[in-house]
Biopython code that builds the backbone (N, CA, C, O; Angstrom):
import numpy as np
from Bio.PDB.StructureBuilder import StructureBuilder

atoms = [
    (1, "MET", "N", (36.249, 90.508, 178.166)),
    (1, "MET", "CA", (34.842, 91.330, 178.024)),
    (1, "MET", "C", (34.222, 91.502, 179.550)),
    (1, "MET", "O", (33.367, 90.759, 180.033)),
    (2, "PRO", "N", (34.592, 92.191, 179.948)),
    (2, "PRO", "CA", (33.854, 92.011, 181.557)),
    (2, "PRO", "C", (32.731, 91.758, 181.514)),
    (2, "PRO", "O", (32.161, 90.724, 181.165)),
    (3, "HIS", "N", (32.044, 93.488, 182.169)),
    (3, "HIS", "CA", (30.849, 93.907, 181.933)),
    (3, "HIS", "C", (29.915, 94.107, 180.998)),
    (3, "HIS", "O", (30.226, 95.218, 180.568)),
    (4, "GLY", "N", (28.527, 93.590, 180.122)),
    (4, "GLY", "CA", (27.971, 94.340, 179.595)),
    (4, "GLY", "C", (26.541, 94.245, 179.852)),
    (4, "GLY", "O", (26.042, 94.582, 180.926)),
    (5, "THR", "N", (25.637, 93.614, 178.497)),
    (5, "THR", "CA", (24.578, 93.471, 178.133)),
    (5, "THR", "C", (23.808, 92.206, 178.332)),
    (5, "THR", "O", (24.717, 91.474, 178.723)),
    (6, "LEU", "N", (22.875, 91.564, 178.322)),
    (6, "LEU", "CA", (23.079, 89.989, 177.950)),
    (6, "LEU", "C", (21.773, 90.282, 176.840)),
    (6, "LEU", "O", (21.031, 91.128, 177.340)),
    (7, "ASP", "N", (21.409, 89.946, 175.834)),
    (7, "ASP", "CA", (20.077, 90.463, 174.665)),
    (7, "ASP", "C", (20.084, 89.126, 174.834)),
    (7, "ASP", "O", (21.074, 88.409, 174.983)),
    (8, "VAL", "N", (18.526, 88.697, 174.797)),
    (8, "VAL", "CA", (18.204, 86.884, 174.368)),
    (8, "VAL", "C", (16.708, 87.664, 173.735)),
    (8, "VAL", "O", (15.940, 88.388, 174.367)),
    (9, "MET", "N", (16.597, 87.150, 171.999)),
    (9, "MET", "CA", (16.028, 87.298, 171.495)),
    (9, "MET", "C", (15.225, 86.444, 170.837)),
    (9, "MET", "O", (15.757, 85.676, 170.035)),
    (10, "LYS", "N", (13.617, 86.394, 171.061)),
    (10, "LYS", "CA", (13.050, 85.341, 170.476)),
    (10, "LYS", "C", (12.280, 86.330, 169.403)),
    (10, "LYS", "O", (11.749, 87.439, 169.350)),
    (11, "ILE", "N", (12.686, 84.765, 168.289)),
    (11, "ILE", "CA", (12.498, 84.404, 166.680)),
    (11, "ILE", "C", (11.487, 83.826, 166.531)),
    (11, "ILE", "O", (11.420, 82.780, 167.178)),
    (12, "ASP", "N", (10.538, 84.102, 165.857)),
    (12, "ASP", "CA", (9.271, 83.423, 166.226)),
    (12, "ASP", "C", (8.905, 82.655, 164.332)),
    (12, "ASP", "O", (7.977, 83.015, 163.607)),
    (13, "GLU", "N", (9.479, 82.075, 164.151)),
    (13, "GLU", "CA", (9.802, 81.399, 162.622)),
    (13, "GLU", "C", (9.788, 79.743, 163.482)),
    (13, "GLU", "O", (9.883, 79.180, 164.573)),
    (14, "GLN", "N", (9.632, 79.593, 162.325)),
    (14, "GLN", "CA", (9.877, 77.914, 162.387)),
    (14, "GLN", "C", (10.934, 77.549, 162.029)),
    (14, "GLN", "O", (11.612, 78.150, 161.196)),
    (15, "PRO", "N", (11.291, 76.394, 162.652)),
    (15, "PRO", "CA", (10.727, 75.989, 164.302)),
    (15, "PRO", "C", (11.559, 77.684, 165.576)),
    (15, "PRO", "O", (12.654, 78.245, 165.622)),
    (16, "LEU", "N", (10.672, 77.787, 166.082)),
    (16, "LEU", "CA", (10.737, 78.450, 167.169)),
    (16, "LEU", "C", (12.419, 78.808, 167.457)),
    (16, "LEU", "O", (13.134, 77.830, 167.235)),
    (17, "THR", "N", (13.184, 80.091, 167.931)),
    (17, "THR", "CA", (14.271, 80.073, 168.209)),
    (17, "THR", "C", (15.074, 81.018, 168.890)),
    (17, "THR", "O", (13.964, 81.547, 168.945)),
    (18, "TYR", "N", (15.836, 81.738, 169.441)),
    (18, "TYR", "CA", (16.223, 82.352, 170.451)),
    (18, "TYR", "C", (17.419, 83.096, 170.254)),
    (18, "TYR", "O", (18.359, 82.550, 170.833)),
    (19, "GLN", "N", (17.746, 84.165, 169.637)),
    (19, "GLN", "CA", (19.262, 84.894, 169.279)),
    (19, "GLN", "C", (19.499, 85.160, 170.801)),
    (19, "GLN", "O", (18.686, 85.542, 171.643)),
    (20, "ILE", "N", (20.530, 84.926, 170.903)),
    (20, "ILE", "CA", (21.699, 85.194, 172.321)),
    (20, "ILE", "C", (22.617, 86.197, 171.741)),
    (20, "ILE", "O", (23.241, 85.793, 170.760)),
    (21, "MET", "N", (22.905, 87.739, 172.221)),
    (21, "MET", "CA", (23.668, 88.494, 171.821)),
    (21, "MET", "C", (24.613, 88.659, 173.776)),
    (21, "MET", "O", (23.963, 88.523, 174.813)),
    (22, "PHE", "N", (26.027, 88.934, 173.755)),
    (22, "PHE", "CA", (26.470, 89.973, 174.961)),
    (22, "PHE", "C", (26.757, 91.256, 174.573)),
    (22, "PHE", "O", (27.791, 91.344, 175.236)),
    (23, "GLU", "N", (26.681, 92.228, 174.077)),
    (23, "GLU", "CA", (26.655, 93.058, 173.931)),
    (23, "GLU", "C", (27.717, 93.882, 175.055)),
    (23, "GLU", "O", (27.290, 94.118, 176.186)),
    (24, "GLN", "N", (28.878, 94.225, 174.728)),
    (24, "GLN", "CA", (30.037, 94.922, 175.564)),
    (24, "GLN", "C", (30.134, 97.117, 175.513)),
    (24, "GLN", "O", (30.388, 98.119, 176.181)),
    (25, "ASN", "N", (29.768, 96.693, 174.383)),
    (25, "ASN", "CA", (30.103, 98.392, 173.357)),
    (25, "ASN", "C", (27.944, 97.920, 172.281)),
    (25, "ASN", "O", (27.034, 97.095, 172.197)),
    (26, "PRO", "N", (28.291, 98.852, 171.948)),
    (26, "PRO", "CA", (26.999, 98.992, 170.836)),
    (26, "PRO", "C", (27.416, 98.155, 169.335)),
    (26, "PRO", "O", (28.313, 98.189, 168.494)),
    (27, "GLY", "N", (26.374, 97.537, 169.557)),
    (27, "GLY", "CA", (26.933, 96.447, 168.168)),
    (27, "GLY", "C", (26.744, 95.214, 168.771)),
    (27, "GLY", "O", (26.111, 94.392, 168.108)),
    (28, "GLY", "N", (27.021, 94.986, 169.534)),
    (28, "GLY", "CA", (27.503, 93.780, 170.032)),
    (28, "GLY", "C", (28.111, 92.698, 169.465)),
    (28, "GLY", "O", (28.728, 92.745, 168.401)),
    (29, "THR", "N", (27.904, 91.368, 170.386)),
    (29, "THR", "CA", (28.513, 90.470, 169.681)),
    (29, "THR", "C", (28.006, 89.254, 169.767)),
    (29, "THR", "O", (27.807, 88.663, 170.828)),
    (30, "TYR", "N", (27.678, 88.645, 168.181)),
    (30, "TYR", "CA", (26.586, 87.107, 167.714)),
    (30, "TYR", "C", (27.112, 86.432, 168.613)),
    (30, "TYR", "O", (28.321, 86.207, 168.651)),
    (31, "VAL", "N", (26.414, 86.086, 169.320)),
    (31, "VAL", "CA", (26.814, 84.414, 169.917)),
    (31, "VAL", "C", (26.432, 83.166, 169.323)),
    (31, "VAL", "O", (27.116, 82.348, 168.708)),
    (32, "ALA", "N", (24.856, 83.172, 169.707)),
    (32, "ALA", "CA", (24.646, 81.930, 169.390)),
    (32, "ALA", "C", (22.564, 82.294, 169.045)),
    (32, "ALA", "O", (21.903, 83.313, 169.244)),
    (33, "ARG", "N", (22.200, 81.046, 168.538)),
    (33, "ARG", "CA", (20.793, 81.441, 167.843)),
    (33, "ARG", "C", (20.187, 79.084, 168.225)),
    (33, "ARG", "O", (20.664, 78.077, 167.702)),
    (34, "VAL", "N", (19.433, 79.179, 168.935)),
    (34, "VAL", "CA", (19.435, 78.030, 170.104)),
    (34, "VAL", "C", (17.395, 77.766, 169.873)),
    (34, "VAL", "O", (16.447, 78.489, 169.564)),
    (35, "GLU", "N", (17.575, 76.467, 170.207)),
    (35, "GLU", "CA", (16.358, 76.721, 170.199)),
    (35, "GLU", "C", (15.991, 76.991, 171.665)),
    (35, "GLU", "O", (16.669, 77.634, 172.467)),
    (36, "PRO", "N", (14.633, 76.308, 171.919)),
    (36, "PRO", "CA", (13.875, 76.776, 173.442)),
    (36, "PRO", "C", (14.554, 76.391, 174.319)),
    (36, "PRO", "O", (15.156, 77.027, 175.184)),
    (37, "GLU", "N", (14.457, 74.882, 174.054)),
    (37, "GLU", "CA", (14.900, 73.765, 175.031)),
    (37, "GLU", "C", (16.610, 73.978, 175.860)),
    (37, "GLU", "O", (17.208, 73.675, 176.892)),
    (38, "GLU", "N", (16.846, 74.883, 174.254)),
    (38, "GLU", "CA", (18.947, 74.335, 175.167)),
    (38, "GLU", "C", (18.950, 76.092, 175.468)),
    (38, "GLU", "O", (19.969, 76.780, 175.517)),
    (39, "LEU", "N", (17.635, 76.551, 175.636)),
    (39, "LEU", "CA", (17.900, 78.238, 176.048)),
    (39, "LEU", "C", (19.110, 78.310, 176.954)),
    (39, "LEU", "O", (20.336, 78.330, 176.844)),
    (40, "VAL", "N", (18.094, 78.342, 178.000)),
    (40, "VAL", "CA", (19.422, 78.421, 179.819)),
    (40, "VAL", "C", (19.845, 77.062, 179.557)),
    (40, "VAL", "O", (19.119, 76.222, 180.089)),
    (41, "THR", "N", (20.509, 76.756, 179.098)),
    (41, "THR", "CA", (21.574, 75.300, 179.209)),
    (41, "THR", "C", (22.872, 76.078, 178.089)),
    (41, "THR", "O", (24.033, 76.378, 178.366)),
    (42, "PHE", "N", (22.293, 76.195, 177.094)),
    (42, "PHE", "CA", (23.639, 76.822, 176.788)),
    (42, "PHE", "C", (24.363, 78.087, 177.420)),
    (42, "PHE", "O", (25.572, 78.312, 177.475)),
    (43, "MET", "N", (23.379, 78.796, 177.850)),
    (43, "MET", "CA", (23.600, 80.531, 178.575)),
    (43, "MET", "C", (24.472, 80.133, 179.561)),
    (43, "MET", "O", (25.571, 80.686, 179.611)),
    (44, "THR", "N", (24.053, 78.871, 180.726)),
    (44, "THR", "CA", (25.120, 78.281, 181.394)),
    (44, "THR", "C", (26.033, 77.672, 182.170)),
    (44, "THR", "O", (26.547, 77.608, 183.287)),
    (45, "GLU", "N", (25.985, 77.014, 180.436)),
    (45, "GLU", "CA", (27.271, 75.846, 180.181)),
    (45, "GLU", "C", (28.326, 76.414, 179.353)),
    (45, "GLU", "O", (29.537, 76.341, 179.564)),
    (46, "GLU", "N", (27.704, 77.015, 178.344)),
    (46, "GLU", "CA", (28.847, 77.099, 177.090)),
    (46, "GLU", "C", (29.569, 78.322, 177.348)),
    (46, "GLU", "O", (30.779, 78.481, 177.185)),
    (47, "MET", "N", (28.116, 79.804, 178.070)),
    (47, "MET", "CA", (29.007, 80.980, 178.223)),
    (47, "MET", "C", (29.203, 81.963, 179.900)),
    (47, "MET", "O", (29.586, 83.092, 180.208)),
    (48, "ARG", "N", (28.566, 80.461, 180.803)),
    (48, "ARG", "CA", (28.876, 80.695, 182.190)),
    (48, "ARG", "C", (28.173, 81.644, 182.943)),
    (48, "ARG", "O", (28.816, 82.209, 183.828)),
    (49, "VAL", "N", (26.909, 81.969, 182.778)),
    (49, "VAL", "CA", (25.926, 83.426, 182.996)),
    (49, "VAL", "C", (25.511, 82.431, 184.030)),
    (49, "VAL", "O", (25.396, 81.207, 183.962)),
    (50, "ASP", "N", (25.311, 83.308, 185.039)),
    (50, "ASP", "CA", (24.376, 82.509, 186.589)),
    (50, "ASP", "C", (23.149, 81.946, 185.783)),
    (50, "ASP", "O", (22.511, 82.195, 184.760)),
    (51, "LEU", "N", (23.181, 80.998, 186.878)),
    (51, "LEU", "CA", (21.964, 79.830, 186.196)),
    (51, "LEU", "C", (20.229, 81.513, 186.214)),
    (51, "LEU", "O", (19.738, 82.241, 185.351)),
    (52, "PRO", "N", (19.982, 81.278, 187.853)),
    (52, "PRO", "CA", (19.649, 82.764, 187.911)),
    (52, "PRO", "C", (19.256, 83.673, 187.350)),
    (52, "PRO", "O", (18.055, 83.853, 187.150)),
    (53, "VAL", "N", (20.199, 84.482, 186.952)),
    (53, "VAL", "CA", (19.911, 84.920, 185.754)),
    (53, "VAL", "C", (19.887, 84.734, 183.535)),
    (53, "VAL", "O", (19.622, 85.469, 182.585)),
    (54, "ALA", "N", (20.348, 83.283, 183.755)),
    (54, "ALA", "CA", (19.828, 82.809, 183.195)),
    (54, "ALA", "C", (18.558, 82.297, 182.662)),
    (54, "ALA", "O", (18.406, 82.349, 181.442)),
    (55, "GLU", "N", (17.552, 81.775, 183.452)),
    (55, "GLU", "CA", (16.517, 81.327, 183.944)),
    (55, "GLU", "C", (15.633, 82.788, 183.878)),
    (55, "GLU", "O", (14.831, 82.873, 182.947)),
    (56, "ASP", "N", (15.732, 83.854, 184.749)),
    (56, "ASP", "CA", (15.172, 85.039, 184.329)),
    (56, "ASP", "C", (15.036, 85.542, 183.148)),
    (56, "ASP", "O", (13.855, 85.745, 182.865)),
    (57, "ALA", "N", (15.991, 85.903, 182.121)),
    (57, "ALA", "CA", (16.532, 86.293, 180.644)),
    (57, "ALA", "C", (15.880, 84.944, 179.896)),
    (57, "ALA", "O", (15.653, 85.280, 178.733)),
    (58, "ALA", "N", (15.672, 84.200, 180.009)),
    (58, "ALA", "CA", (14.891, 82.753, 179.034)),
    (58, "ALA", "C", (13.060, 83.240, 179.074)),
    (58, "ALA", "O", (12.292, 83.599, 178.181)),
    (59, "GLN", "N", (12.863, 83.001, 180.785)),
    (59, "GLN", "CA", (11.310, 83.472, 180.946)),
    (59, "GLN", "C", (10.786, 85.056, 180.307)),
    (59, "GLN", "O", (9.785, 85.281, 179.626)),
    (60, "LYS", "N", (11.701, 85.905, 180.728)),
    (60, "LYS", "CA", (11.077, 87.567, 180.598)),
    (60, "LYS", "C", (10.945, 87.256, 178.096)),
    (60, "LYS", "O", (10.204, 87.627, 177.186)),
    (61, "ALA", "N", (11.995, 86.543, 178.234)),
    (61, "ALA", "CA", (12.222, 86.662, 176.496)),
    (61, "ALA", "C", (10.584, 85.315, 175.858)),
    (61, "ALA", "O", (9.867, 85.289, 174.858)),
    (62, "ALA", "N", (10.672, 84.601, 176.897)),
    (62, "ALA", "CA", (9.405, 83.493, 176.479)),
    (62, "ALA", "C", (8.227, 84.760, 176.694)),
    (62, "ALA", "O", (7.305, 84.976, 175.908)),
    (63, "ALA", "N", (8.428, 85.311, 177.601)),
    (63, "ALA", "CA", (6.650, 86.070, 177.506)),
    (63, "ALA", "C", (6.996, 87.620, 177.128)),
    (63, "ALA", "O", (6.066, 88.384, 177.383)),
    (64, "GLU", "N", (7.998, 88.144, 176.645)),
    (64, "GLU", "CA", (7.665, 88.999, 175.909)),
    (64, "GLU", "C", (8.129, 89.170, 175.376)),
    (64, "GLU", "O", (8.118, 90.294, 174.875)),
    (65, "GLY", "N", (9.103, 88.062, 174.925)),
    (65, "GLY", "CA", (10.013, 88.139, 173.383)),
    (65, "GLY", "C", (11.464, 89.264, 172.602)),
    (65, "GLY", "O", (11.948, 89.456, 171.487)),
    (66, "ARG", "N", (11.690, 89.798, 174.151)),
    (66, "ARG", "CA", (12.986, 89.624, 174.241)),
    (66, "ARG", "C", (13.165, 90.268, 175.963)),
    (66, "ARG", "O", (12.236, 90.767, 176.600)),
    (67, "ALA", "N", (14.495, 90.108, 176.433)),
    (67, "ALA", "CA", (14.977, 89.933, 177.529)),
    (67, "ALA", "C", (16.178, 90.759, 177.882)),
    (67, "ALA", "O", (17.179, 90.079, 177.657)),
    (68, "ARG", "N", (16.566, 92.235, 178.454)),
    (68, "ARG", "CA", (18.016, 92.767, 177.867)),
    (68, "ARG", "C", (17.749, 92.334, 179.962)),
    (68, "ARG", "O", (16.904, 92.248, 180.853)),
    (69, "ILE", "N", (19.253, 92.205, 179.641)),
    (69, "ILE", "CA", (19.915, 91.747, 181.123)),
    (69, "ILE", "C", (21.260, 92.446, 181.627)),
    (69, "ILE", "O", (22.261, 91.734, 181.711)),
    (70, "GLY", "N", (21.342, 93.758, 181.957)),
    (70, "GLY", "CA", (22.498, 94.633, 182.525)),
    (70, "GLY", "C", (23.382, 93.966, 183.175)),
    (70, "GLY", "O", (23.091, 92.869, 183.653)),
    (71, "ASP", "N", (24.799, 94.586, 183.329)),
    (71, "ASP", "CA", (25.041, 94.200, 184.094)),
    (71, "ASP", "C", (26.053, 93.031, 184.491)),
    (71, "ASP", "O", (26.665, 92.673, 185.497)),
    (72, "VAL", "N", (25.899, 92.614, 183.127)),
    (72, "VAL", "CA", (26.456, 90.945, 183.577)),
    (72, "VAL", "C", (27.759, 91.151, 182.597)),
    (72, "VAL", "O", (28.065, 91.691, 181.534)),
    (73, "PHE", "N", (28.681, 89.870, 184.321)),
    (73, "PHE", "CA", (30.093, 89.470, 183.813)),
    (73, "PHE", "C", (29.814, 88.241, 182.875)),
    (73, "PHE", "O", (28.897, 87.434, 183.029)),
    (74, "LEU", "N", (30.955, 88.234, 181.669)),
    (74, "LEU", "CA", (31.138, 87.441, 180.846)),
    (74, "LEU", "C", (32.575, 87.146, 180.785)),
    (74, "LEU", "O", (33.117, 87.833, 179.920)),
    (75, "GLU", "N", (33.123, 86.611, 181.209)),
    (75, "GLU", "CA", (34.910, 86.592, 180.891)),
    (75, "GLU", "C", (35.242, 85.736, 179.358)),
    (75, "GLU", "O", (34.844, 84.699, 178.827)),
    (76, "GLU", "N", (36.305, 86.954, 178.990)),
    (76, "GLU", "CA", (36.287, 86.635, 177.438)),
    (76, "GLU", "C", (36.019, 85.323, 177.068)),
    (76, "GLU", "O", (35.121, 84.793, 176.414)),
    (77, "ASN", "N", (37.518, 84.722, 177.933)),
    (77, "ASN", "CA", (37.467, 82.910, 177.172)),
    (77, "ASN", "C", (35.967, 82.107, 177.145)),
    (77, "ASN", "O", (35.523, 81.268, 176.361)),
    (78, "ASN", "N", (35.436, 82.697, 178.263)),
    (78, "ASN", "CA", (33.977, 81.964, 178.092)),
    (78, "ASN", "C", (33.119, 82.185, 176.898)),
    (78, "ASN", "O", (32.145, 81.452, 176.725)),
    (79, "LEU", "N", (33.455, 83.313, 175.909)),
    (79, "LEU", "CA", (32.774, 83.731, 174.885)),
    (79, "LEU", "C", (33.516, 82.970, 173.943)),
    (79, "LEU", "O", (32.883, 82.758, 172.909)),
    (80, "HIS", "N", (34.788, 82.440, 173.980)),
    (80, "HIS", "CA", (35.553, 82.451, 173.477)),
    (80, "HIS", "C", (35.113, 81.379, 173.058)),
    (80, "HIS", "O", (34.736, 81.285, 171.890)),
    (81, "ALA", "N", (35.049, 80.006, 174.193)),
    (81, "ALA", "CA", (34.927, 78.815, 174.313)),
    (81, "ALA", "C", (33.142, 78.639, 173.659)),
    (81, "ALA", "O", (32.894, 77.574, 173.094)),
    (82, "ALA", "N", (32.119, 79.581, 173.761)),
    (82, "ALA", "CA", (31.101, 79.527, 173.305)),
    (82, "ALA", "C", (31.172, 79.633, 171.977)),
    (82, "ALA", "O", (30.270, 78.976, 171.457)),
    (83, "MET", "N", (31.956, 80.256, 171.089)),
    (83, "MET", "CA", (31.917, 80.855, 169.426)),
    (83, "MET", "C", (32.810, 78.920, 169.321)),
    (83, "MET", "O", (32.241, 77.834, 169.209)),
    (84, "GLU", "N", (33.850, 79.133, 169.390)),
    (84, "GLU", "CA", (34.333, 77.767, 169.456)),
    (84, "GLU", "C", (33.319, 76.139, 168.972)),
    (84, "GLU", "O", (33.418, 75.308, 168.069)),
    (85, "TYR", "N", (32.238, 76.378, 170.348)),
    (85, "TYR", "CA", (31.799, 75.115, 170.576)),
    (85, "TYR", "C", (30.352, 75.419, 168.814)),
    (85, "TYR", "O", (30.218, 74.456, 168.059)),
    (86, "LEU", "N", (29.665, 76.532, 168.556)),
    (86, "LEU", "CA", (29.099, 77.048, 167.157)),
    (86, "LEU", "C", (30.038, 76.705, 166.370)),
    (86, "LEU", "O", (29.770, 75.920, 165.460)),
    (87, "GLU", "N", (31.360, 77.208, 166.526)),
    (87, "GLU", "CA", (31.910, 76.768, 164.934)),
    (87, "GLU", "C", (32.200, 75.460, 164.943)),
    (87, "GLU", "O", (32.443, 75.037, 163.813)),
    (88, "ASP", "N", (32.305, 74.148, 166.351)),
    (88, "ASP", "CA", (31.771, 72.950, 166.186)),
    (88, "ASP", "C", (30.430, 72.259, 165.642)),
    (88, "ASP", "O", (30.385, 71.150, 165.110)),
    (89, "GLU", "N", (29.850, 72.718, 165.765)),
    (89, "GLU", "CA", (28.845, 72.286, 165.603)),
    (89, "GLU", "C", (27.946, 72.582, 163.667)),
    (89, "GLU", "O", (27.015, 72.164, 162.979)),
    (90, "ASP", "N", (29.099, 73.584, 163.640)),
    (90, "ASP", "CA", (29.029, 73.571, 161.248)),
    (90, "ASP", "C", (29.300, 72.389, 160.865)),
    (90, "ASP", "O", (29.328, 72.120, 159.665)),
]
sb = StructureBuilder()
sb.init_structure("model")
sb.init_model(0)
sb.init_chain("A")
sb.init_seg("    ")
for serial, (resi, resn, name, xyz) in enumerate(atoms, 1):
    if name == "N":
        sb.init_residue(resn, " ", resi, " ")
    sb.init_atom(name, np.array(xyz, "f"), 0.0, 1.0, " ", f" {name:<3s}", serial, name[0])
structure = sb.get_structure()
């Protein structure tokens, strides 16, 4: 998965969560649903997104409800690591 769009959306339910997707093509790949305090950490540690990109996406999603950051590089093995992490949590 070379370059794609990081899509972070605020889900205004109780408790508040954020849905994170990485889209290389239409339809995207669902990655995670995380709580606000875990958002930046999940993107940087589990998905290996650069810290400034993750912080920018988190701030924009918090303020505007959604952040779409284009031309993000995410190695395929990083996405698989994130998916395995989430499966282990269940």
